[in-house]
N, C-alpha and C positions, 0 to 999 in steps of 0.2 A: 504494500500499500503505500502510496505517495501522498503527502501532505504539502500542499503548495500555499505559502503565505507571503505576501509582499507587505513590507512595512508600510508603504504609502497608500496602498489599497488593501483594506481588510478582506482579503479574498482567500477564504479557506475551503479546500476541496479535498475530495478523496477520489483517487483514481487507482483501479486495480490495473497494474503492468503486467501483461502475460507475454509480452515480446519486446525486443529491442527497437522495433519501430514506433510502438506505443510511447515508450520512454522518450525517444527522439522527438516525436510531436510534442509531448508535453514540454519537454526543454525549450523547443523552438517557440511554443506559445508563451511560456514563462519569460523568456528573453525578449520577445516582441512587446509584451505587455509592460515590461520595464524599459522600453524604448532603447535597448542595448543593440548594438549591431554585433555581427558574429566577431568581427575583430576586437570590439569593446570586451566582449565575453571571454575571448581567448587571452587578452591582455590580464583582465582582472584574475584570471584562474592560471596564469602563467602556462597556457598551453598554447597551441597554434590555431589559427583560423582553420586550416585543413582538418584538424581534429574536431572542431565544432561542427564544421560542415558534415563530416563523416557521422558523428554522433546523431545529428539532428536527422539524418537520413537513415538511421538504423544500423549502423555498421556492426556487425556481430562480434568483431574482434577488439571493440574499444576497451582500452584498458581501465579497469574498474577503479583504480585510484584516482584517475583523472576524472572519471565519470562522477565520482563522490565529490571531488572539488567543484566541478560544475554544478552539481545539486546544491551544494552548501552555498555557493555564490549567489544562486537564484532564490535562496530561501525555500527550498525543497527539501523536506525531511523524508528520508527512506525508512519504513519500517518493514518488518517480515513478521508473518502470521504463519504459524504451522499448524495446518489443518489435520495432520496425521496424529498430533498428540491428543491425548484425552484431558 
């Protein structure tokens, strides 16, 4: 589950992420809602623009550490829910 919160806009939503394309779309939506360019986000997260482009397009092999940096910078909290546990 991802929780997205923007400090300027009190927008809290929960989205179930079942694949990398859905995650990429959420990241793109959050970036645009904060009026950031891909270049801006790359600079803030110390990644490259190519990484942001690939991530937003659902690249399967995106490095998890960098993905977490991007989520954090955008105010997106990542949580896990185990449905197999009682």
